[in-house]
C-alpha positions in Angstrom: 254.7 39.1 125.3 255.1 35.6 125.2 255.1 33.6 128.2 255.6 29.8 128.6 254.1 27.5 131.3 255.4 24.6 131.6 254.5 21.5 134.3 256.6 18.4 133.9 256.8 15.3 134.9 253.0 14.3 136.4 253.4 11.2 136.9 250.6 8.2 136.4 250.0 4.9 136.6 247.6 4.1 133.4 246.5 1.0 131.7 247.7 1.9 127.8 248.5 -0.5 125.5 247.7 -2.7 122.3 248.6 -5.7 124.4 245.5 -7.2 126.3 248.4 -8.0 129.2 249.0 -3.7 128.8 244.8 -3.5 130.1 245.0 -5.1 133.0 248.3 -5.3 134.9 249.2 -1.5 133.7 252.3 0.6 133.6 254.5 4.0 134.2 253.9 6.8 132.6 255.6 10.5 132.4 253.6 13.7 130.7 255.1 16.7 130.0 252.5 20.1 129.2 253.9 23.0 127.4 252.1 25.8 126.5 253.1 29.6 125.6 250.3 32.3 126.5 251.0 36.2 128.0 250.2 36.0 132.0 251.8 39.8 131.9 248.8 40.6 134.0 249.2 37.5 136.6 252.8 38.9 137.1 251.7 42.7 137.8 248.6 41.5 140.0 249.9 38.4 141.6 246.7 36.3 141.1 245.9 33.3 139.4 242.9 33.9 137.4 244.2 36.3 135.3 247.1 33.3 134.3 246.4 29.5 133.6 246.0 27.2 136.8 248.6 24.9 136.9 245.6 22.4 139.1 243.6 22.5 135.7 246.3 21.0 133.4 247.1 18.5 135.7 243.4 17.5 135.9 242.5 17.1 132.3 245.9 15.0 131.8 245.0 13.0 135.1 241.4 12.4 133.5 242.4 11.5 130.0 245.2 8.4 131.2 242.6 7.3 133.7 240.6 7.0 129.9 242.6 3.1 128.3 243.6 3.4 124.5 245.8 1.1 122.4 247.7 4.1 121.3 249.5 6.8 123.8 249.0 8.6 120.5 244.7 9.0 120.5 245.6 9.7 124.4 247.9 13.0 123.7 245.6 14.3 121.1 242.2 13.9 124.0 244.9 15.9 126.3 245.7 18.2 123.4 242.6 19.3 122.4 240.6 19.1 126.3 243.6 21.9 126.8 242.9 23.5 123.6 239.3 24.0 124.4 238.9 24.1 128.1 241.9 26.7 128.9 241.7 30.7 127.8 244.8 32.2 126.0 246.9 29.1 125.1 248.5 30.6 122.0 250.6 27.4 121.5 250.4 24.2 123.5 253.2 21.0 123.4 252.1 17.8 125.1 254.6 14.9 125.4 253.8 11.2 127.1 256.4 9.2 127.9 255.7 5.6 128.3 257.8 4.0 130.7 259.6 0.4 130.4 257.2 -0.4 127.2 256.9 -3.9 126.1 258.7 -3.9 123.1 260.8 -7.0 122.4 264.1 -5.2 123.7 265.4 -3.4 126.6 264.3 0.3 126.1 263.8 2.8 129.1 261.0 4.3 127.4 259.0 5.7 124.1 256.8 8.8 123.6 254.9 10.9 121.7 254.9 14.7 121.4 252.1 16.4 119.8 252.6 20.7 119.4 251.6 22.9 117.6 
């Protein structure tokens, strides 16, 4: 059976970007994680150990977002890799990073990258 778990709207302040100023002043980001798994046993037993702990997902995202990168593409790939390597029973995974008010010479609400299989 296929089930979906989403951890959406992880709000973070981080220092990613190609401009030196972005590394100093930082900016607001939102990260969404969606994954498929089989949590049939957890649905029956009501035991956290038989499913994916949302806290683990949030921890991985927070730790990787704290490491400065020029590109959110790079951060997204690190998050994707860690979830795949550290979380058991993930069938498919989608990582979305949204950069709020990016400095791209225009009135742009946000930019985003999505990595998924």
